[in-house]
PyMOL commands that place a pseudoatom at each C-alpha (Angstrom):
pseudoatom trace, name=CA, resn=UNK, resi=1, chain=A, elem=C, hetatm=0, pos=[-46.756, 103.166, -43.987]
pseudoatom trace, name=CA, resn=UNK, resi=2, chain=A, elem=C, hetatm=0, pos=[-45.593, 103.028, -40.377]
pseudoatom trace, name=CA, resn=UNK, resi=3, chain=A, elem=C, hetatm=0, pos=[-47.448, 106.235, -39.560]
pseudoatom trace, name=CA, resn=UNK, resi=4, chain=A, elem=C, hetatm=0, pos=[-50.603, 104.902, -41.189]
pseudoatom trace, name=CA, resn=UNK, resi=5, chain=A, elem=C, hetatm=0, pos=[-50.412, 101.655, -39.219]
pseudoatom trace, name=CA, resn=UNK, resi=6, chain=A, elem=C, hetatm=0, pos=[-49.776, 103.538, -35.977]
pseudoatom trace, name=CA, resn=UNK, resi=7, chain=A, elem=C, hetatm=0, pos=[-52.788, 105.799, -36.558]
pseudoatom trace, name=CA, resn=UNK, resi=8, chain=A, elem=C, hetatm=0, pos=[-54.899, 102.788, -37.550]
pseudoatom trace, name=CA, resn=UNK, resi=9, chain=A, elem=C, hetatm=0, pos=[-54.010, 101.137, -34.252]
pseudoatom trace, name=CA, resn=UNK, resi=10, chain=A, elem=C, hetatm=0, pos=[-54.961, 104.263, -32.348]
pseudoatom trace, name=CA, resn=UNK, resi=11, chain=A, elem=C, hetatm=0, pos=[-58.301, 104.476, -34.130]
pseudoatom trace, name=CA, resn=UNK, resi=12, chain=A, elem=C, hetatm=0, pos=[-59.073, 100.826, -33.440]
pseudoatom trace, name=CA, resn=UNK, resi=13, chain=A, elem=C, hetatm=0, pos=[-58.226, 101.189, -29.755]
pseudoatom trace, name=CA, resn=UNK, resi=14, chain=A, elem=C, hetatm=0, pos=[-60.299, 104.348, -29.411]
pseudoatom trace, name=CA, resn=UNK, resi=15, chain=A, elem=C, hetatm=0, pos=[-63.327, 102.962, -31.250]
pseudoatom trace, name=CA, resn=UNK, resi=16, chain=A, elem=C, hetatm=0, pos=[-63.460, 99.714, -29.303]
pseudoatom trace, name=CA, resn=UNK, resi=17, chain=A, elem=C, hetatm=0, pos=[-62.894, 101.539, -25.997]
pseudoatom trace, name=CA, resn=UNK, resi=18, chain=A, elem=C, hetatm=0, pos=[-65.798, 103.871, -26.780]
pseudoatom trace, name=CA, resn=UNK, resi=19, chain=A, elem=C, hetatm=0, pos=[-67.949, 100.879, -27.738]
pseudoatom trace, name=CA, resn=UNK, resi=20, chain=A, elem=C, hetatm=0, pos=[-67.159, 99.166, -24.422]
pseudoatom trace, name=CA, resn=UNK, resi=21, chain=A, elem=C, hetatm=0, pos=[-67.944, 102.334, -22.473]
pseudoatom trace, name=CA, resn=UNK, resi=22, chain=A, elem=C, hetatm=0, pos=[-71.223, 102.764, -24.329]
pseudoatom trace, name=CA, resn=UNK, resi=23, chain=A, elem=C, hetatm=0, pos=[-72.123, 99.108, -23.786]
pseudoatom trace, name=CA, resn=UNK, resi=24, chain=A, elem=C, hetatm=0, pos=[-71.500, 99.372, -20.033]
pseudoatom trace, name=CA, resn=UNK, resi=25, chain=A, elem=C, hetatm=0, pos=[-74.239, 102.014, -19.882]
pseudoatom trace, name=CA, resn=UNK, resi=26, chain=A, elem=C, hetatm=0, pos=[-76.772, 99.675, -21.534]
pseudoatom trace, name=CA, resn=UNK, resi=27, chain=A, elem=C, hetatm=0, pos=[-79.020, 97.442, -19.408]
pseudoatom trace, name=CA, resn=UNK, resi=28, chain=A, elem=C, hetatm=0, pos=[-77.135, 94.359, -18.217]
pseudoatom trace, name=CA, resn=UNK, resi=29, chain=A, elem=C, hetatm=0, pos=[-79.456, 91.960, -20.049]
pseudoatom trace, name=CA, resn=UNK, resi=30, chain=A, elem=C, hetatm=0, pos=[-78.536, 93.330, -23.477]
pseudoatom trace, name=CA, resn=UNK, resi=31, chain=A, elem=C, hetatm=0, pos=[-74.890, 94.344, -23.055]
pseudoatom trace, name=CA, resn=UNK, resi=32, chain=A, elem=C, hetatm=0, pos=[-73.492, 91.473, -25.143]
pseudoatom trace, name=CA, resn=UNK, resi=33, chain=A, elem=C, hetatm=0, pos=[-76.000, 92.100, -27.923]
pseudoatom trace, name=CA, resn=UNK, resi=34, chain=A, elem=C, hetatm=0, pos=[-75.357, 95.833, -27.741]
pseudoatom trace, name=CA, resn=UNK, resi=35, chain=A, elem=C, hetatm=0, pos=[-71.605, 95.380, -28.122]
pseudoatom trace, name=CA, resn=UNK, resi=36, chain=A, elem=C, hetatm=0, pos=[-72.053, 92.886, -30.968]
pseudoatom trace, name=CA, resn=UNK, resi=37, chain=A, elem=C, hetatm=0, pos=[-74.333, 95.294, -32.809]
pseudoatom trace, name=CA, resn=UNK, resi=38, chain=A, elem=C, hetatm=0, pos=[-71.861, 98.153, -32.398]
pseudoatom trace, name=CA, resn=UNK, resi=39, chain=A, elem=C, hetatm=0, pos=[-69.015, 95.946, -33.643]
pseudoatom trace, name=CA, resn=UNK, resi=40, chain=A, elem=C, hetatm=0, pos=[-71.088, 94.920, -36.682]
pseudoatom trace, name=CA, resn=UNK, resi=41, chain=A, elem=C, hetatm=0, pos=[-71.875, 98.548, -37.496]
pseudoatom trace, name=CA, resn=UNK, resi=42, chain=A, elem=C, hetatm=0, pos=[-68.177, 99.415, -37.206]
pseudoatom trace, name=CA, resn=UNK, resi=43, chain=A, elem=C, hetatm=0, pos=[-67.270, 96.677, -39.690]
pseudoatom trace, name=CA, resn=UNK, resi=44, chain=A, elem=C, hetatm=0, pos=[-70.066, 97.737, -42.065]
pseudoatom trace, name=CA, resn=UNK, resi=45, chain=A, elem=C, hetatm=0, pos=[-68.627, 101.257, -42.065]
pseudoatom trace, name=CA, resn=UNK, resi=46, chain=A, elem=C, hetatm=0, pos=[-65.235, 99.913, -43.111]
pseudoatom trace, name=CA, resn=UNK, resi=47, chain=A, elem=C, hetatm=0, pos=[-66.777, 97.743, -45.825]
pseudoatom trace, name=CA, resn=UNK, resi=48, chain=A, elem=C, hetatm=0, pos=[-68.861, 100.631, -47.149]
pseudoatom trace, name=CA, resn=UNK, resi=49, chain=A, elem=C, hetatm=0, pos=[-65.788, 102.840, -47.435]
pseudoatom trace, name=CA, resn=UNK, resi=50, chain=A, elem=C, hetatm=0, pos=[-63.740, 100.106, -49.067]
pseudoatom trace, name=CA, resn=UNK, resi=51, chain=A, elem=C, hetatm=0, pos=[-66.243, 99.963, -51.924]
pseudoatom trace, name=CA, resn=UNK, resi=52, chain=A, elem=C, hetatm=0, pos=[-65.314, 103.502, -52.958]
pseudoatom trace, name=CA, resn=UNK, resi=53, chain=A, elem=C, hetatm=0, pos=[-61.640, 103.447, -51.949]
pseudoatom trace, name=CA, resn=UNK, resi=54, chain=A, elem=C, hetatm=0, pos=[-60.552, 101.665, -55.131]
pseudoatom trace, name=CA, resn=UNK, resi=55, chain=A, elem=C, hetatm=0, pos=[-62.304, 104.231, -57.303]
pseudoatom trace, name=CA, resn=UNK, resi=56, chain=A, elem=C, hetatm=0, pos=[-60.659, 107.054, -55.376]
pseudoatom trace, name=CA, resn=UNK, resi=57, chain=A, elem=C, hetatm=0, pos=[-57.233, 105.485, -55.863]
pseudoatom trace, name=CA, resn=UNK, resi=58, chain=A, elem=C, hetatm=0, pos=[-57.895, 105.123, -59.604]
pseudoatom trace, name=CA, resn=UNK, resi=59, chain=A, elem=C, hetatm=0, pos=[-59.056, 108.735, -59.821]
pseudoatom trace, name=CA, resn=UNK, resi=60, chain=A, elem=C, hetatm=0, pos=[-56.400, 110.395, -57.627]
pseudoatom trace, name=CA, resn=UNK, resi=61, chain=A, elem=C, hetatm=0, pos=[-53.498, 108.004, -58.084]
pseudoatom trace, name=CA, resn=UNK, resi=62, chain=A, elem=C, hetatm=0, pos=[-51.947, 105.987, -55.286]
pseudoatom trace, name=CA, resn=UNK, resi=63, chain=A, elem=C, hetatm=0, pos=[-49.664, 108.656, -53.727]
pseudoatom trace, name=CA, resn=UNK, resi=64, chain=A, elem=C, hetatm=0, pos=[-52.407, 111.307, -53.530]
pseudoatom trace, name=CA, resn=UNK, resi=65, chain=A, elem=C, hetatm=0, pos=[-55.058, 108.842, -52.364]
pseudoatom trace, name=CA, resn=UNK, resi=66, chain=A, elem=C, hetatm=0, pos=[-52.716, 107.560, -49.671]
pseudoatom trace, name=CA, resn=UNK, resi=67, chain=A, elem=C, hetatm=0, pos=[-52.202, 111.144, -48.471]
pseudoatom trace, name=CA, resn=UNK, resi=68, chain=A, elem=C, hetatm=0, pos=[-55.952, 111.766, -48.378]
pseudoatom trace, name=CA, resn=UNK, resi=69, chain=A, elem=C, hetatm=0, pos=[-56.608, 108.538, -46.475]
pseudoatom trace, name=CA, resn=UNK, resi=70, chain=A, elem=C, hetatm=0, pos=[-53.792, 109.333, -44.045]
pseudoatom trace, name=CA, resn=UNK, resi=71, chain=A, elem=C, hetatm=0, pos=[-55.256, 112.791, -43.437]
pseudoatom trace, name=CA, resn=UNK, resi=72, chain=A, elem=C, hetatm=0, pos=[-58.718, 111.284, -42.809]
pseudoatom trace, name=CA, resn=UNK, resi=73, chain=A, elem=C, hetatm=0, pos=[-57.215, 108.805, -40.366]
pseudoatom trace, name=CA, resn=UNK, resi=74, chain=A, elem=C, hetatm=0, pos=[-55.343, 111.507, -38.492]
pseudoatom trace, name=CA, resn=UNK, resi=75, chain=A, elem=C, hetatm=0, pos=[-58.419, 113.754, -38.401]
pseudoatom trace, name=CA, resn=UNK, resi=76, chain=A, elem=C, hetatm=0, pos=[-60.467, 110.988, -36.826]
pseudoatom trace, name=CA, resn=UNK, resi=77, chain=A, elem=C, hetatm=0, pos=[-57.895, 110.597, -34.047]
pseudoatom trace, name=CA, resn=UNK, resi=78, chain=A, elem=C, hetatm=0, pos=[-58.034, 114.347, -33.359]
pseudoatom trace, name=CA, resn=UNK, resi=79, chain=A, elem=C, hetatm=0, pos=[-61.837, 114.178, -33.286]
pseudoatom trace, name=CA, resn=UNK, resi=80, chain=A, elem=C, hetatm=0, pos=[-61.876, 111.540, -30.579]
pseudoatom trace, name=CA, resn=UNK, resi=81, chain=A, elem=C, hetatm=0, pos=[-59.340, 113.224, -28.280]
for i in range(1, 81): cmd.bond("trace and resi %d" % i, "trace and resi %d" % (i + 1))
show_as sticks, trace
zoom trace
């Protein structure tokens, strides 16, 4: 669990840093709206995945599903580096 929380913290930091960098490149008039839209899309992605996560846990079992989710989390960190 500690590893999963550590990776989750890394992902959150990386995603919001990328969103801030992207927003800084937008025209000054719309930067706040741009960041808010990106944050909303990020949350929608989490909600969309959570709708299938329960089914995956039921299908794979908790230990295997946890391993799959941990691998996905770690892969996303490697992708952003």
